[in-house]
C-alpha positions in Angstrom: 92.8 -21.7 55.7 93.0 -18.0 55.1 94.2 -16.9 51.7 96.7 -14.1 51.2 93.9 -11.8 50.0 91.9 -12.6 53.2 94.9 -11.6 55.3 95.3 -8.4 53.3 91.6 -7.4 53.7 91.5 -4.0 55.5 89.9 -3.8 58.9 86.3 -2.7 59.2 85.9 1.0 58.6 89.2 1.4 56.9 89.4 1.8 53.1 93.1 2.0 52.2 92.9 4.3 49.2 90.8 6.9 50.9 92.5 6.6 54.3 96.0 6.9 52.8 95.0 10.1 51.1 93.4 11.4 54.3 96.6 10.4 56.3 98.7 12.6 54.0 96.2 15.5 54.3 96.1 15.3 58.1 99.9 15.1 58.6 101.0 17.4 55.7 104.6 18.3 56.2 105.3 15.5 58.7 106.3 12.4 56.7 107.0 10.2 59.7 103.5 10.9 61.2 102.1 10.2 57.8 103.9 6.9 57.6 102.7 5.8 61.0 99.1 6.6 59.9 99.4 4.4 56.9 99.3 1.3 59.1 96.1 2.1 60.9 94.5 -1.2 61.8 97.7 -3.1 61.4 99.7 -2.0 64.5 99.0 -5.3 66.2 100.9 -7.1 63.4 104.0 -5.0 64.1 103.7 -5.8 67.8 103.5 -9.5 67.1 106.4 -9.3 64.6 108.6 -7.6 67.2 107.6 -10.3 69.8 108.5 -13.1 67.4 111.7 -11.3 66.5 112.6 -11.2 70.2 112.0 -15.0 70.5 113.9 -15.8 67.4 117.0 -13.8 68.5 116.9 -15.2 72.1 119.7 -17.6 71.3 122.0 -14.7 70.3 121.3 -12.8 73.5 121.7 -15.8 75.8 124.9 -17.1 74.2 127.2 -14.4 75.9 125.7 -15.3 79.3 126.2 -19.0 78.7 129.8 -18.5 77.4 130.7 -16.3 80.4 129.1 -18.9 82.8 131.1 -21.8 81.3 134.4 -19.9 81.4 133.7 -18.8 85.0 132.8 -22.3 86.1 136.0 -23.7 84.6 138.3 -21.0 85.9 136.8 -21.2 89.4 136.7 -25.1 89.2 133.0 -25.3 90.1 132.1 -28.9 91.0 128.8 -28.5 89.1 130.6 -27.5 85.9 129.6 -30.7 83.9 126.0 -30.4 84.9 125.9 -26.7 84.0 127.6 -27.5 80.7 124.9 -30.0 79.8 122.1 -27.6 80.8 123.7 -24.7 78.8 124.0 -26.9 75.8 120.4 -28.2 75.9 119.2 -24.6 76.4 121.1 -23.3 73.4 120.0 -26.1 71.1 116.4 -25.5 72.1 116.7 -21.7 71.5 118.4 -22.3 68.1 115.6 -24.8 67.0 113.0 -22.2 68.2 114.5 -19.7 65.7 113.0 -21.5 62.7 109.2 -21.2 63.5 109.7 -17.8 65.2 111.5 -16.4 62.1 108.6 -17.7 59.9 106.0 -16.0 62.1 108.0 -12.8 62.3 108.3 -12.6 58.5 104.6 -13.5 58.1 103.3 -10.7 60.2 105.9 -8.1 59.1 105.2 -8.9 55.4 101.4 -8.7 55.9 101.6 -5.2 57.3 104.2 -3.8 54.9 102.6 -5.3 51.8 99.2 -4.0 52.9 100.6 -0.5 53.0 102.5 -1.0 49.7 99.4 -2.2 47.9 97.2 0.5 49.5 99.5 3.3 48.5 99.7 2.2 44.9 95.9 1.9 44.8 95.6 5.4 46.3 97.9 6.8 43.7 96.1 5.0 40.9 92.7 6.3 42.1 94.1 9.8 42.5 95.5 9.7 38.9 92.0 8.9 37.7 90.6 11.9 39.6 93.3 14.5 38.6 92.3 16.9 35.8 93.4 16.4 32.3 95.5 19.6 32.5 97.5 17.9 35.3 98.2 14.9 33.1 99.1 17.2 30.2 101.6 19.1 32.4 103.1 16.0 34.1 105.3 13.5 32.3 103.9 10.0 32.6 107.4 8.6 33.4 107.5 10.7 36.6 104.1 9.3 37.7 105.3 5.8 36.9 108.4 6.4 39.1 106.2 7.5 42.0 103.9 4.5 41.7 106.8 1.9 41.5 110.0 3.3 42.9 108.7 5.7 45.5 106.2 3.3 47.0 108.9 0.6 47.2 111.1 3.1 49.0 108.3 3.9 51.5 107.9 0.1 52.1 111.6 0.0 52.9 111.2 2.9 55.2 108.3 1.2 57.0 110.4 -1.9 57.6 113.2 0.2 59.0 110.9 2.4 61.1 108.6 -0.2 62.6 110.9 -3.3 62.7 114.5 -2.6 62.3 114.6 0.3 64.7 112.4 -1.5 67.2 114.6 -4.5 66.9 117.7 -2.5 67.3 116.3 -0.9 70.4 115.4 -4.3 71.7 119.0 -5.6 71.1 120.5 -2.5 72.9 117.9 -2.8 75.7 118.7 -6.5 76.4 122.4 -5.8 76.4 122.1 -2.8 78.7 119.7 -4.6 81.2 122.1 -7.6 81.5 125.1 -5.3 81.9 123.6 -3.0 84.5 122.5 -6.1 86.5 126.1 -7.3 86.7 128.2 -4.1 86.7 127.2 -0.5 87.0 130.7 0.7 86.0 130.6 -1.1 82.7 127.0 0.0 82.1 128.1 3.7 82.5 130.9 3.1 80.1 128.5 1.8 77.5 126.3 4.8 77.8 129.2 7.1 76.8 128.9 5.9 73.2 125.3 7.0 72.7 125.8 10.8 72.5 128.6 10.2 69.9 126.2 8.2 67.7 123.6 10.9 68.0 126.1 13.7 67.0 127.3 11.6 64.1 123.8 11.1 62.7 122.7 14.7 63.1 125.8 16.1 61.5 125.1 14.2 58.2 121.3 14.4 58.1 120.8 17.7 56.2 123.4 16.8 53.6 121.9 13.4 53.0 118.3 14.8 52.7 119.5 17.3 50.0 121.4 14.7 48.0 118.4 12.3 48.2 116.0 14.9 46.9 118.3 15.8 44.0 118.8 12.1 43.1 115.1 11.4 43.3 114.2 14.2 40.9 116.8 13.2 38.4 115.6 9.6 38.5 112.0 10.8 37.7 113.3 12.9 34.8 115.3 9.9 33.5 112.2 7.7 33.8 110.2 10.2 31.8 112.8 10.5 29.1 113.3 6.8 28.8 109.5 6.3 28.2 109.6 9.1 25.6 112.6 7.6 23.9 111.0 4.1 23.7 107.8 5.6 22.1 109.9 7.5 19.6 112.0 4.5 18.5 110.1 4.1 15.1 110.6 7.8 14.3 114.2 7.7 15.5 115.0 4.7 13.4 113.2 6.1 10.3 115.3 9.2 10.3 118.6 7.5 11.2 118.8 9.4 14.5 119.9 6.6 16.7 123.3 8.1 17.7 121.8 11.5 18.4 119.2 9.8 20.7 121.9 7.8 22.4 124.0 10.9 22.9 121.0 12.8 24.3 120.1 10.0 26.8 123.8 9.7 27.7 123.9 13.3 29.0 120.9 12.5 31.2 122.3 9.3 32.4 125.6 11.0 33.3 123.6 13.6 35.3 121.9 10.8 37.2 125.2 9.1 37.8 126.7 12.4 39.1 123.9 12.9 41.6 124.1 9.2 42.6 127.9 9.5 42.9 127.6 12.5 45.3 124.9 10.7 47.3 127.2 7.6 47.5 130.1 9.7 48.8 128.0 11.3 51.5 126.6 7.9 52.5 130.0 6.2 52.5 131.6 9.0 54.6 128.6 8.8 57.0 129.0 5.1 57.5 132.8 4.9 57.7 133.1 7.7 60.3 130.5 6.0 62.5 132.2 2.6 62.1 135.6 3.9 62.9 134.5 5.7 66.0 132.7 2.6 67.4 135.6 0.2 66.6 137.9 2.4 68.6 135.5 2.3 71.5 135.3 -1.5 71.3 139.0 -1.7 71.7 138.8 0.6 74.6 136.1 -1.6 76.1 138.3 -4.6 75.8 141.1 -2.8 77.7 138.7 -1.4 80.3 137.0 -4.8 81.1 140.5 -6.5 81.1 141.7 -4.0 83.7 138.6 -4.6 85.8 139.2 -8.4 85.7 142.8 -7.8 86.6 141.7 -5.8 89.7 139.2 -8.6 90.5 136.2 -6.2 90.0 134.7 -8.7 87.6 135.3 -12.4 86.8 137.5 -13.3 83.8 134.6 -14.9 81.9 132.7 -11.6 82.1 135.2 -10.0 79.8 133.7 -12.1 77.0 130.2 -11.3 78.1 130.8 -7.5 78.1 132.8 -7.6 75.0 129.9 -9.5 73.2 127.3 -7.1 74.5 129.4 -4.0 73.7 129.8 -5.4 70.2 126.1 -5.8 70.0 125.5 -2.2 71.1 128.2 -1.0 68.7 126.7 -3.0 65.8 123.2 -1.8 66.5 124.1 1.8 66.7 126.1 1.4 63.5 123.0 -0.2 62.0 121.0 2.9 62.9 123.7 5.0 61.2 123.5 2.7 58.1 119.7 3.0 58.1 119.8 6.8 57.9 120.4 6.8 54.1 117.5 4.4 53.5 115.3 6.4 55.9 116.2 9.7 54.2 115.4 8.1 50.8 112.1 6.8 52.2 111.1 10.1 53.7 111.8 11.8 50.4 109.6 9.2 48.7 106.8 9.9 51.2 107.0 13.5 50.2 107.1 12.6 46.5 103.9 10.5 46.8 102.3 13.4 48.7 102.9 15.6 45.7 100.2 13.5 43.9 97.9 12.6 46.7 97.7 16.2 48.0 97.3 17.8 44.6 94.1 19.9 44.4 94.0 19.9 40.6 91.2 17.4 40.5 87.8 17.1 38.9 85.2 17.7 41.6 82.0 15.7 41.1 80.9 14.9 44.6 77.6 16.5 45.5 76.7 17.6 42.0 73.6 16.8 40.1 73.4 13.3 38.6 72.0 12.9 35.1 69.5 10.2 34.4 69.0 11.1 30.8 70.6 13.2 28.1 69.1 14.7 24.9 72.2 16.4 23.5 71.5 20.1 23.1 74.4 22.4 23.7 74.7 26.1 24.1 78.1 28.0 24.4 77.4 31.4 25.9 80.3 33.9 25.8 82.8 31.2 26.8 86.3 32.3 27.9 89.1 29.8 28.7 92.8 29.9 29.0 95.3 27.3 30.3 96.9 27.6 33.7 100.2 28.8 32.4 98.7 30.6 29.4 98.9 34.3 28.8 95.9 34.8 26.6 92.5 33.2 26.2 92.2 30.2 23.9 88.4 30.7 23.8 87.5 34.4 23.7 83.8 35.0 24.1 82.7 32.0 22.0 79.0 31.6 21.3 77.5 28.6 19.6 74.2 26.6 19.7 74.0 22.9 18.7 70.6 21.2 18.4 69.8 17.7 19.5 70.9 15.1 17.0 72.8 17.7 14.9 76.2 17.0 13.4 78.4 20.1 13.6 81.9 20.3 12.1 84.5 22.6 13.7 87.0 24.0 11.3 89.7 26.6 11.5 93.5 27.1 11.5 95.7 25.4 14.1 95.5 27.0 17.5 92.1 28.5 16.8 90.5 26.7 19.7 88.7 23.7 18.1 90.3 21.0 20.3 89.8 23.2 23.4 86.1 23.5 22.5 85.5 19.7 22.2 87.5 19.2 25.4 84.9 21.4 27.0 82.2 19.3 25.5 83.8 16.2 27.1 84.2 18.2 30.4 88.0 18.0 30.5 88.1 21.7 30.7 85.5 24.1 32.4 85.0 27.7 31.3 86.7 30.5 33.2 83.7 32.7 32.4 80.6 32.3 30.4 78.8 28.9 30.4 78.6 25.6 28.5 75.1 24.4 28.8 74.0 20.8 28.0 70.2 20.4 27.8 70.1 23.7 29.6 72.3 22.6 32.5 75.7 24.1 33.2 78.4 21.5 32.9 80.0 23.0 36.0 77.0 22.0 38.1 76.5 18.3 37.1 78.4 15.1 38.0 80.5 14.7 34.8 80.8 11.0 35.4 77.1 10.5 35.0 77.2 12.8 31.9 80.0 10.9 30.2 78.0 7.6 30.3 76.1 9.1 27.4 79.2 10.3 25.6 81.7 8.6 23.2 85.0 9.9 21.9 86.9 8.8 18.8 90.3 10.6 18.9 92.5 11.3 15.9 95.1 8.9 17.2 93.4 5.6 18.2 94.1 4.5 21.8 94.1 0.8 22.1 95.4 -1.4 25.0 97.3 -4.7 24.8 94.4 -7.1 24.6 92.1 -8.7 22.1 89.9 -6.9 19.5 86.9 -8.0 21.6 88.4 -6.5 24.8 89.0 -3.2 23.1 85.6 -2.9 21.6 83.7 -3.9 24.7 85.9 -1.8 27.1 83.7 -0.6 30.0 80.6 -2.4 28.8 79.5 -5.6 30.5 77.0 -8.2 29.3 77.4 -7.5 25.6 75.8 -10.3 23.6 77.4 -11.9 20.6 74.5 -10.7 18.4 75.0 -7.1 19.6 78.8 -7.4 19.1 78.3 -8.8 15.5 76.0 -5.9 14.7 78.6 -3.4 16.0 81.4 -5.1 14.0 79.3 -4.7 10.8 78.4 -1.1 11.5 82.1 -0.2 12.1 83.1 -2.0 8.8 85.3 -4.5 10.8 83.6 -7.7 9.6 86.1 -8.4 6.7 89.0 -7.8 9.1 87.6 -10.0 11.8 86.8 -12.8 9.4 90.3 -12.7 7.9 91.9 -13.3 11.3 92.4 -16.9 12.6 91.2 -16.0 16.1 88.6 -13.4 14.9 87.6 -11.1 17.7 89.9 -12.9 20.1 93.0 -11.8 18.1 95.6 -9.9 20.2 96.2 -6.3 18.9 99.7 -5.9 20.4 100.9 -3.0 22.4 99.0 0.2 21.5 97.4 -1.9 18.7 100.8 -2.2 16.9 99.7 -5.3 15.0 97.0 -3.4 13.1 97.0 -0.6 10.5 95.9 2.9 11.3 92.6 2.4 9.6 91.9 -0.8 11.4 92.7 0.8 14.8 90.4 3.7 14.0 87.5 1.4 13.1 88.0 -0.4 16.4 87.8 3.0 18.2 84.6 3.7 16.3 83.2 0.3 17.3 84.1 1.0 20.9 82.1 4.2 20.6 79.1 2.5 18.8 78.7 -0.2 21.4 78.1 2.4 24.2 75.1 3.7 22.2 76.0 7.3 23.1 73.8 10.4 22.8 76.8 12.6 22.1 79.8 11.9 19.8 83.1 13.7 19.7 85.2 12.9 16.6 88.7 14.4 16.1 89.1 14.0 12.3 88.8 10.2 12.2 89.9 10.0 8.6 93.1 12.1 8.7 96.3 10.7 7.4 94.7 7.5 5.9 94.6 6.1 2.4 91.5 6.5 0.3 90.2 2.9 0.9 90.6 3.2 4.7 89.0 6.7 4.5 86.0 5.4 2.7 85.5 2.5 5.2 85.9 4.8 8.1 83.6 7.5 6.7 80.9 4.8 6.3 81.4 3.7 9.9 81.3 7.4 11.0 78.0 7.9 9.3 76.6 4.8 11.1 78.0 6.2 14.4 76.6 9.7 14.1 73.1 8.9 12.9 70.6 10.6 15.2 73.3 11.6 17.7 74.6 15.0 18.6 78.1 15.0 17.0 81.1 17.3 17.2 83.7 16.8 14.5 87.0 18.5 14.5 87.8 18.7 10.8 91.2 19.3 9.2 90.3 18.0 5.7 87.4 20.1 4.7 86.3 17.7 1.9 85.2 15.2 4.6 82.5 17.3 6.2 80.2 18.1 3.3 77.5 15.9 5.0 77.7 17.8 8.3 74.4 19.5 9.2 76.4 22.7 9.9 80.0 23.9 9.9 81.3 26.3 12.5 84.4 28.2 11.6 86.5 28.9 14.7 89.1 31.8 14.6 90.8 33.6 17.5 88.7 31.6 20.0 85.4 32.7 18.5 82.8 31.2 16.1 83.1 33.7 13.2 80.9 31.8 10.7 78.3 29.0 11.0 76.1 27.4 8.3 75.8 24.5 5.9 78.6 23.7 3.4 76.7 25.3 0.5 75.8 28.4 2.6 79.4 29.1 3.6 80.8 28.5 0.2 78.3 30.9 -1.3 79.1 33.5 1.4 82.8 33.4 0.3 84.0 34.3 3.8 86.5 32.6 6.2 85.4 29.0 5.3 85.7 29.7 1.6 89.2 31.1 2.1 90.2 27.9 4.0 88.7 25.7 1.3 90.6 27.5 -1.4 93.8 27.1 0.5 93.3 23.3 0.6 92.3 23.0 -3.1 
């Protein structure tokens, strides 16, 4: 029997993540065409879903005909009334029983198609987020991105259901009612048609206002999501400084803003729905009077009053349903556009077609490098020149904002120079596939980044087939052995969210172990011992020495006392390397480095 995953497997030649992005690109500015394209390879499932919907609702459509037939038989004293009554009863029971399996099949095929798109869209977003540049992530709040992945995709799934099923089903209901009506009375059929233009005018008159309100509400929800995430992350800081009330007050303002946008949206939706409902209820009363008059004039049979009234109610309810769907559709269309903001972003790291690296030695040369951020007014790096030999440990020092972090981000490949060149083993980083380059690179940030798993999972992240012997060797080199031995579950101990169950020094040593196990050729260290106690600093410094041995290493240093063992020290100021040499050479020179050292003494 096919599993759910088998049913969800994409058709041959269709890779959801790539196709969804391509669908957005092809139909840019046309959200409904984009939505239709998302279901490529699954259209047959919607057709089957509509077929089973027709069969499961057959009892509802047939009931007015049966009711009218019974009333007409009785009022006309038809001698076959009893036989017809038995037939009608058996027919209705059979159709009602048929509803159960048909409803199951309808839901099965509908859900397969919509969940396929829902999953594919989320995978496409996740893949795109992995491709977007670091500057994009710096400029975009993570809460907004989370809202797009969860809330907006859910809204698109809702739009899909309305577009492909609800609207088709509504059309089917109206179609059946009109076909039966026109086959029995052209006059009543023409009367029914009068309601359609009124429905269209009602919908169009509210569409622009609802689109505007939905866009405003969506943006405020994204802003709120971002602020909530920020608030949760800052809870320890807030609590430590007794700022709970201030934080509550700040969030209250944002929540009231969201409530106001939602309130305005609710009013537009309510007015939209109530006006449509009132108009069609009035017409239903008119229909009752009109068909009653026709029966009085013997233009139709008395039982047909019930039939036409039922079908007119069906048409009224279905057109009202279309009106009620407009808010959901407007919200879904806005979400389609919101997702497109990510999938169509061109701020990506382009690696396709570039040179793949099969080995790395670790020589670097910065040649007249200039760089500034997208929204920056001045260069962060301003004609920087620096050469780093293979296996050399070079410490980068300087005042805040001098360009140290930007420089190491260029080593990682997060940023590429605006002019000049960053050469690695004589190759411009702009011309190589950075993914192949980063396989030889390890980064230990100042703030350790751990995920909610075990110590083992965090150390071996991205590395498969690591033996227990190799892992034990890494644990010793990172000075983690005492910690691991002290824990009941050892390496299989859960670290908590963001490593919250461990101290700062312990988290840092796990980060170093993660770097060591990759056996990198190039190391980037962002002051691994900052803000730690002396014992933790000593343990980490020993681990760092094990990590950097015979590897090209860039160390961003804030505490100058920790870099005496560096092969060379580069002083960065104003986006340039103004001094470079050993610790002793720079101290003897009594230049910029000497001044910084004196300030820290």
